[in-house]
N, C-alpha and C positions, 0 to 999 in steps of 0.2 A: 904909186899903188898908194889908193886911200887906205885908211883903218878898216877894217873890218871885212876887207875882201884881199884873195887870196888868189895869185893866178899860179892853177896849177898846171901841170905840165903831163902828161901819160905818158909811158912809157911801155912799149910796147917789145915783148921778147919773142923773136922768133928763133924756134925751134929746128933743127936739122929734120927732115924726114922721119930719119932713122928714129928720132927721139920724141917723137909725138906719137903719143899713149894710140891704141887701137879706137878707142870713141870718136876721139879729136880728127884723127882721118876720115872716120867715116862720115862724120858731122859733118865735116868739110867738103865730101864729096857731094851730100848734100843739100847745104847751105856755103854757098863761097862766102868767104869771110871781106865785110866792105867796109872800111874806116867810115865811124861819123853815118853810117846805111840805117835805118830804123828797121826793129822787127817784124816782120812780114807770119804771112801763115803758115812756111815750114819753121820757125823758131818756135811758134807757140805750139805747133804738132811736136815738136821734138823737147818741150820741158817736162814731161814728165820721164822720159830717158836721160834727157841730161839732169836732173834732179835726183834720177835715182843712183846713176853713175856717180855723182857725187857722196852721195853716201855710202856707196861702195869703196870708193875712193878714202875717206875718212874714215873707214872702218880696218881699213892695212894702214893707215899713218901712224908711226911710232909716237906722233907729237898729244894724240888725242886720248882723253885719261879714259880709264876702264870702262866707268861707267856711261859716258856718252857714246861709247863702242856698243855697250848693250843696247843701246838706242838706236844706234846706226844699225845696228844687224837685224833689231828686230821690226825695224821701217821696210828694210833690205828683202826679208822673209818675207813676209806679205806681199810686196811687189810681184816677187817673184813666184810665190804660193798659186797653187789652181783652185785653190780655195778665197773665194770672196763673197762680200757682201754683196756685191753685186756684179755677177759673174760675164765677162765679158762675152762667152758663148752663147748668153739666153739675151742682153742687152746691148750687145755692140759695143761702139763705140764710148755711150753711157755707162760701160761698165767700169772705163776706166777712173772714172771719178773717184772713188773710193778711193783706189791705187795715189791717186795725186793727192785727197785728203791726207791720209796717213804717212805718206813723203812729207808734204809739204810739215804735220805736228812733227813728226820726228825730227827735220830742220830746225825745227824753229825752235822748237827746245835743245839741241845740238849746239846752236850758234853761242848758247849762253855758258860753256863750257869748254869752246874752243875760240885759240885766238882768229877774228876776220881772217889774215893773211892767209894764215892755213886753208880757210873755206877758199878764199878766193882764189889761192894755188892750184886746187883742184878743178876749179870751173870750168865747163866746156863750152857752157852756153854765151849767147848775146848780152852783154852791158855786165853790169854787177851781178855775182851770186847773190850778196845780201839782200839787193832789191826785188830778185826774182822770187827768193824765199820769200820776203816781208808780204809781196803783192800776190803771191799764191796763197798764203795764210791766211790773209786778208779776205781773198774771195772762199779760199772753203769756210773759215769760219762765217760769214753770211750764208753761205748754201747751208750750212748746219743748221745756225742758228733760227732763219730765217725762212728762207723757200722750202726746203722739205718739211718741215712742220705745217706749214701752209699748206702745200702738197698733198699729205697726207690727212688734213683736215677735212680738204676738199674730195678726196677719196672714201673717207669715212661718209661724210654728207650723200655722196651720192648710192652707196650701197643700202644707206640706210632708209632710202626713198625706194631704190628698189626694189 
């Protein structure tokens, strides 16, 4: 092995069916786990539920500090609350964007206070939890800082002309 490279082996721990958590069992019925397989559309559609379940599990974990639990609780409460900035009842699937942004923001801050192994231990989704949180946070920051203001600017321009 050359200097600067490491040969990492991944250890997969299989739990008995009775020991699996409810969401893990439901998720497995929707998307079968295949080692080495790329994420598909179903994994993408399950990202918000996976991140929300992660928030809930971290909220219940005794290794998570109280301040971080407050943050997790606020993020979880927003997702399950019927009051949204973009109500799903009016906007359909687009109404889930605000929920995804809130969950990503809460988790992005939360991982600064919790050991990465604790976060990974509660992750049901495909791939690494920290990678999923980072990608979602990056996407939501781009959406909030660039795309939404640009769309609002175009809408304002249209309203002024009309």
